[in-house]
Backbone atoms as SQL, in Angstrom:
CREATE TABLE atoms (id INTEGER PRIMARY KEY, chain TEXT, resi INTEGER, resn TEXT, atom TEXT, x REAL, y REAL, z REAL);
INSERT INTO atoms VALUES
  (1, 'A', 1, 'MET', 'N', 120.344, 106.133, 132.821),
  (2, 'A', 1, 'MET', 'CA', 120.997, 105.884, 131.541),
  (3, 'A', 1, 'MET', 'C', 120.021, 106.258, 130.424),
  (4, 'A', 2, 'LYS', 'N', 120.505, 106.887, 129.416),
  (5, 'A', 2, 'LYS', 'CA', 119.667, 107.280, 128.287),
  (6, 'A', 2, 'LYS', 'C', 119.397, 106.077, 127.393),
  (7, 'A', 3, 'GLN', 'N', 118.157, 105.914, 127.032),
  (8, 'A', 3, 'GLN', 'CA', 117.718, 104.754, 126.262),
  (9, 'A', 3, 'GLN', 'C', 117.725, 104.989, 124.757),
  (10, 'A', 4, 'ILE', 'N', 118.109, 106.179, 124.332),
  (11, 'A', 4, 'ILE', 'CA', 118.089, 106.490, 122.910),
  (12, 'A', 4, 'ILE', 'C', 119.028, 105.574, 122.121),
  (13, 'A', 5, 'GLY', 'N', 120.148, 105.176, 122.702),
  (14, 'A', 5, 'GLY', 'CA', 121.072, 104.253, 122.037),
  (15, 'A', 5, 'GLY', 'C', 120.460, 102.873, 121.858),
  (16, 'A', 6, 'ASN', 'N', 119.755, 102.397, 122.875),
  (17, 'A', 6, 'ASN', 'CA', 119.080, 101.102, 122.759),
  (18, 'A', 6, 'ASN', 'C', 117.998, 101.152, 121.693),
  (19, 'A', 7, 'LEU', 'N', 117.284, 102.267, 121.620),
  (20, 'A', 7, 'LEU', 'CA', 116.264, 102.418, 120.586),
  (21, 'A', 7, 'LEU', 'C', 116.895, 102.400, 119.196),
  (22, 'A', 8, 'ALA', 'N', 118.039, 103.045, 119.051),
  (23, 'A', 8, 'ALA', 'CA', 118.729, 103.059, 117.756),
  (24, 'A', 8, 'ALA', 'C', 119.108, 101.647, 117.323),
  (25, 'A', 9, 'ILE', 'N', 119.562, 100.833, 118.254),
  (26, 'A', 9, 'ILE', 'CA', 119.938, 99.449, 117.936),
  (27, 'A', 9, 'ILE', 'C', 118.711, 98.643, 117.518),
  (28, 'A', 10, 'VAL', 'N', 117.620, 98.778, 118.257),
  (29, 'A', 10, 'VAL', 'CA', 116.388, 98.058, 117.918),
  (30, 'A', 10, 'VAL', 'C', 115.910, 98.458, 116.525),
  (31, 'A', 11, 'CYS', 'N', 115.929, 99.746, 116.232),
  (32, 'A', 11, 'CYS', 'CA', 115.459, 100.225, 114.926),
  (33, 'A', 11, 'CYS', 'C', 116.384, 99.794, 113.798),
  (34, 'A', 12, 'ALA', 'N', 117.686, 99.770, 114.050),
  (35, 'A', 12, 'ALA', 'CA', 118.652, 99.401, 113.010),
  (36, 'A', 12, 'ALA', 'C', 118.494, 97.950, 112.572),
  (37, 'A', 13, 'ARG', 'N', 117.964, 97.122, 113.428),
  (38, 'A', 13, 'ARG', 'CA', 117.797, 95.701, 113.113),
  (39, 'A', 13, 'ARG', 'C', 116.534, 95.395, 112.308),
  (40, 'A', 14, 'ARG', 'N', 115.722, 96.414, 112.072),
  (41, 'A', 14, 'ARG', 'CA', 114.444, 96.189, 111.385),
  (42, 'A', 14, 'ARG', 'C', 114.365, 97.009, 110.104),
  (43, 'A', 15, 'LYS', 'N', 113.942, 96.353, 109.041),
  (44, 'A', 15, 'LYS', 'CA', 113.812, 97.023, 107.746),
  (45, 'A', 15, 'LYS', 'C', 112.560, 97.887, 107.663),
  (46, 'A', 16, 'ASP', 'N', 111.569, 97.594, 108.488),
  (47, 'A', 16, 'ASP', 'CA', 110.308, 98.313, 108.418),
  (48, 'A', 16, 'ASP', 'C', 110.230, 99.512, 109.360),
  (49, 'A', 17, 'VAL', 'N', 111.358, 99.883, 109.973),
  (50, 'A', 17, 'VAL', 'CA', 111.373, 100.961, 110.957),
  (51, 'A', 17, 'VAL', 'C', 112.373, 102.037, 110.538),
  (52, 'A', 18, 'THR', 'N', 111.943, 103.282, 110.658),
  (53, 'A', 18, 'THR', 'CA', 112.822, 104.424, 110.428),
  (54, 'A', 18, 'THR', 'C', 112.911, 105.217, 111.718),
  (55, 'A', 19, 'LEU', 'N', 114.127, 105.561, 112.123),
  (56, 'A', 19, 'LEU', 'CA', 114.365, 106.365, 113.313),
  (57, 'A', 19, 'LEU', 'C', 114.854, 107.732, 112.874),
  (58, 'A', 20, 'ARG', 'N', 114.197, 108.768, 113.351),
  (59, 'A', 20, 'ARG', 'CA', 114.617, 110.138, 113.068),
  (60, 'A', 20, 'ARG', 'C', 114.800, 110.866, 114.378),
  (61, 'A', 21, 'ILE', 'N', 115.888, 111.614, 114.471),
  (62, 'A', 21, 'ILE', 'CA', 116.151, 112.437, 115.646),
  (63, 'A', 21, 'ILE', 'C', 116.359, 113.852, 115.144),
  (64, 'A', 22, 'GLU', 'N', 115.445, 114.733, 115.535),
  (65, 'A', 22, 'GLU', 'CA', 115.538, 116.115, 115.078),
  (66, 'A', 22, 'GLU', 'C', 114.843, 117.037, 116.066),
  (67, 'A', 23, 'GLN', 'N', 115.409, 118.203, 116.248),
  (68, 'A', 23, 'GLN', 'CA', 114.852, 119.241, 117.109),
  (69, 'A', 23, 'GLN', 'C', 114.508, 118.726, 118.504),
  (70, 'A', 24, 'GLY', 'N', 115.385, 117.899, 119.054),
  (71, 'A', 24, 'GLY', 'CA', 115.187, 117.400, 120.410),
  (72, 'A', 24, 'GLY', 'C', 114.139, 116.317, 120.554),
  (73, 'A', 25, 'ARG', 'N', 113.652, 115.781, 119.438),
  (74, 'A', 25, 'ARG', 'CA', 112.631, 114.745, 119.473),
  (75, 'A', 25, 'ARG', 'C', 113.128, 113.489, 118.781),
  (76, 'A', 26, 'VAL', 'N', 112.664, 112.350, 119.250),
  (77, 'A', 26, 'VAL', 'CA', 112.921, 111.048, 118.639),
  (78, 'A', 26, 'VAL', 'C', 111.624, 110.623, 117.966),
  (79, 'A', 27, 'LYS', 'N', 111.710, 110.248, 116.700),
  (80, 'A', 27, 'LYS', 'CA', 110.531, 109.804, 115.962),
  (81, 'A', 27, 'LYS', 'C', 110.809, 108.429, 115.378),
  (82, 'A', 28, 'VAL', 'N', 109.916, 107.500, 115.630),
  (83, 'A', 28, 'VAL', 'CA', 110.017, 106.144, 115.102),
  (84, 'A', 28, 'VAL', 'C', 108.823, 105.932, 114.178),
  (85, 'A', 29, 'LEU', 'N', 109.112, 105.600, 112.928),
  (86, 'A', 29, 'LEU', 'CA', 108.071, 105.392, 111.932),
  (87, 'A', 29, 'LEU', 'C', 108.095, 103.943, 111.479),
  (88, 'A', 30, 'LEU', 'N', 106.965, 103.282, 111.553),
  (89, 'A', 30, 'LEU', 'CA', 106.841, 101.899, 111.091),
  (90, 'A', 30, 'LEU', 'C', 106.066, 101.900, 109.790),
  (91, 'A', 31, 'SER', 'N', 106.633, 101.265, 108.794),
  (92, 'A', 31, 'SER', 'CA', 105.963, 101.210, 107.494),
  (93, 'A', 31, 'SER', 'C', 105.685, 99.771, 107.098),
  (94, 'A', 32, 'GLY', 'N', 105.371, 98.961, 108.070),
  (95, 'A', 32, 'GLY', 'CA', 105.161, 97.537, 107.833),
  (96, 'A', 32, 'GLY', 'C', 103.875, 97.231, 107.104),
  (97, 'A', 33, 'THR', 'N', 103.733, 96.006, 106.742),
  (98, 'A', 33, 'THR', 'CA', 102.576, 95.508, 106.017),
  (99, 'A', 33, 'THR', 'C', 101.318, 95.567, 106.874),
  (100, 'A', 34, 'TYR', 'N', 101.467, 95.403, 108.156),
  (101, 'A', 34, 'TYR', 'CA', 100.325, 95.262, 109.049),
  (102, 'A', 34, 'TYR', 'C', 99.591, 96.572, 109.272),
  (103, 'A', 35, 'ALA', 'N', 100.288, 97.610, 109.640),
  (104, 'A', 35, 'ALA', 'CA', 99.672, 98.924, 109.837),
  (105, 'A', 35, 'ALA', 'C', 100.776, 99.939, 110.078),
  (106, 'A', 36, 'PRO', 'N', 100.748, 101.021, 109.342),
  (107, 'A', 36, 'PRO', 'CA', 101.740, 102.046, 109.610),
  (108, 'A', 36, 'PRO', 'C', 101.497, 102.657, 110.991),
  (109, 'A', 37, 'ALA', 'N', 102.567, 103.028, 111.651),
  (110, 'A', 37, 'ALA', 'CA', 102.450, 103.609, 112.983),
  (111, 'A', 37, 'ALA', 'C', 103.603, 104.572, 113.198),
  (112, 'A', 38, 'ALA', 'N', 103.456, 105.437, 114.186),
  (113, 'A', 38, 'ALA', 'CA', 104.513, 106.389, 114.516),
  (114, 'A', 38, 'ALA', 'C', 104.537, 106.602, 116.025),
  (115, 'A', 39, 'PHE', 'N', 105.727, 106.766, 116.542),
  (116, 'A', 39, 'PHE', 'CA', 105.929, 107.100, 117.954),
  (117, 'A', 39, 'PHE', 'C', 106.806, 108.340, 118.006),
  (118, 'A', 40, 'SER', 'N', 106.610, 109.150, 119.023),
  (119, 'A', 40, 'SER', 'CA', 107.416, 110.352, 119.180),
  (120, 'A', 40, 'SER', 'C', 107.635, 110.613, 120.660),
  (121, 'A', 41, 'ALA', 'N', 108.834, 111.093, 120.992),
  (122, 'A', 41, 'ALA', 'CA', 109.157, 111.417, 122.381),
  (123, 'A', 41, 'ALA', 'C', 110.320, 112.392, 122.407),
  (124, 'A', 42, 'ASP', 'N', 110.478, 113.084, 123.516),
  (125, 'A', 42, 'ASP', 'CA', 111.680, 113.888, 123.708),
  (126, 'A', 42, 'ASP', 'C', 112.874, 112.957, 123.778),
  (127, 'A', 43, 'TRP', 'N', 114.023, 113.408, 123.309),
  (128, 'A', 43, 'TRP', 'CA', 115.201, 112.545, 123.221),
  (129, 'A', 43, 'TRP', 'C', 115.630, 112.007, 124.579),
  (130, 'A', 44, 'ASP', 'N', 115.307, 112.712, 125.662),
  (131, 'A', 44, 'ASP', 'CA', 115.744, 112.282, 126.995),
  (132, 'A', 44, 'ASP', 'C', 114.600, 111.710, 127.842),
  (133, 'A', 45, 'ASP', 'N', 113.471, 111.397, 127.233),
  (134, 'A', 45, 'ASP', 'CA', 112.332, 110.818, 127.934),
  (135, 'A', 45, 'ASP', 'C', 112.485, 109.293, 127.953),
  (136, 'A', 46, 'ASP', 'N', 113.306, 108.821, 128.871),
  (137, 'A', 46, 'ASP', 'CA', 113.638, 107.396, 128.927),
  (138, 'A', 46, 'ASP', 'C', 112.421, 106.502, 129.129),
  (139, 'A', 47, 'GLU', 'N', 111.461, 106.935, 129.898),
  (140, 'A', 47, 'GLU', 'CA', 110.284, 106.109, 130.169),
  (141, 'A', 47, 'GLU', 'C', 109.493, 105.843, 128.882),
  (142, 'A', 48, 'THR', 'N', 109.261, 106.868, 128.106),
  (143, 'A', 48, 'THR', 'CA', 108.526, 106.699, 126.853),
  (144, 'A', 48, 'THR', 'C', 109.336, 105.899, 125.847),
  (145, 'A', 49, 'ILE', 'N', 110.627, 106.176, 125.762),
  (146, 'A', 49, 'ILE', 'CA', 111.486, 105.443, 124.833),
  (147, 'A', 49, 'ILE', 'C', 111.520, 103.965, 125.193),
  (148, 'A', 50, 'LEU', 'N', 111.581, 103.648, 126.478),
  (149, 'A', 50, 'LEU', 'CA', 111.535, 102.248, 126.901),
  (150, 'A', 50, 'LEU', 'C', 110.218, 101.585, 126.498),
  (151, 'A', 51, 'SER', 'N', 109.123, 102.319, 126.571),
  (152, 'A', 51, 'SER', 'CA', 107.846, 101.729, 126.171),
  (153, 'A', 51, 'SER', 'C', 107.805, 101.488, 124.660),
  (154, 'A', 52, 'VAL', 'N', 108.438, 102.358, 123.874),
  (155, 'A', 52, 'VAL', 'CA', 108.522, 102.144, 122.427),
  (156, 'A', 52, 'VAL', 'C', 109.379, 100.918, 122.137),
  (157, 'A', 53, 'ILE', 'N', 110.517, 100.803, 122.808),
  (158, 'A', 53, 'ILE', 'CA', 111.384, 99.630, 122.640),
  (159, 'A', 53, 'ILE', 'C', 110.604, 98.357, 122.961),
  (160, 'A', 54, 'HIS', 'N', 109.853, 98.386, 124.042),
  (161, 'A', 54, 'HIS', 'CA', 109.066, 97.215, 124.431),
  (162, 'A', 54, 'HIS', 'C', 108.038, 96.859, 123.356),
  (163, 'A', 55, 'GLU', 'N', 107.346, 97.861, 122.826),
  (164, 'A', 55, 'GLU', 'CA', 106.358, 97.603, 121.768),
  (165, 'A', 55, 'GLU', 'C', 107.011, 97.011, 120.526),
  (166, 'A', 56, 'LEU', 'N', 108.196, 97.506, 120.172),
  (167, 'A', 56, 'LEU', 'CA', 108.889, 97.000, 118.988),
  (168, 'A', 56, 'LEU', 'C', 109.401, 95.577, 119.183),
  (169, 'A', 57, 'ASN', 'N', 109.823, 95.262, 120.403),
  (170, 'A', 57, 'ASN', 'CA', 110.405, 93.938, 120.671),
  (171, 'A', 57, 'ASN', 'C', 109.386, 92.886, 121.082),
  (172, 'A', 58, 'PHE', 'N', 108.405, 93.262, 121.897),
  (173, 'A', 58, 'PHE', 'CA', 107.519, 92.274, 122.500),
  (174, 'A', 58, 'PHE', 'C', 106.039, 92.579, 122.340),
  (175, 'A', 59, 'GLY', 'N', 105.700, 93.756, 121.926),
  (176, 'A', 59, 'GLY', 'CA', 104.305, 94.178, 121.896),
  (177, 'A', 59, 'GLY', 'C', 103.648, 94.047, 120.544),
  (178, 'A', 60, 'ARG', 'N', 102.793, 94.962, 120.299),
  (179, 'A', 60, 'ARG', 'CA', 101.959, 94.960, 119.098),
  (180, 'A', 60, 'ARG', 'C', 102.765, 95.006, 117.802),
  (181, 'A', 61, 'TYR', 'N', 103.941, 95.614, 117.824),
  (182, 'A', 61, 'TYR', 'CA', 104.726, 95.798, 116.609),
  (183, 'A', 61, 'TYR', 'C', 105.925, 94.856, 116.503),
  (184, 'A', 62, 'THR', 'N', 105.827, 93.733, 117.182),
  (185, 'A', 62, 'THR', 'CA', 106.846, 92.699, 117.078),
  (186, 'A', 62, 'THR', 'C', 106.811, 92.133, 115.638),
  (187, 'A', 63, 'PRO', 'N', 107.968, 91.938, 115.019),
  (188, 'A', 63, 'PRO', 'CA', 107.955, 91.371, 113.660),
  (189, 'A', 63, 'PRO', 'C', 107.321, 89.981, 113.655),
  (190, 'A', 64, 'LYS', 'N', 106.526, 89.739, 112.676),
  (191, 'A', 64, 'LYS', 'CA', 105.900, 88.419, 112.527),
  (192, 'A', 64, 'LYS', 'C', 106.881, 87.489, 111.808),
  (193, 'A', 65, 'THR', 'N', 107.045, 86.299, 112.339),
  (194, 'A', 65, 'THR', 'CA', 107.918, 85.304, 111.711),
  (195, 'A', 65, 'THR', 'C', 107.084, 84.099, 111.292),
  (196, 'A', 66, 'LEU', 'N', 107.505, 83.470, 110.238),
  (197, 'A', 66, 'LEU', 'CA', 106.778, 82.285, 109.748),
  (198, 'A', 66, 'LEU', 'C', 107.401, 81.025, 110.274);
């Protein structure tokens, strides 16, 4: 199953994330207060996209809540 749809949902829920899909590549740009970051992968590279989803949801780039 292609994970690009799941990535789109994760990105849509966050104000500090921009998702761009162009020329066969998926680009995720974080412009948060903590540190800007960027991820890039081929649109059909499910393994890499899953790792980006994991980082956004549970890893280093999880939104901080008070």
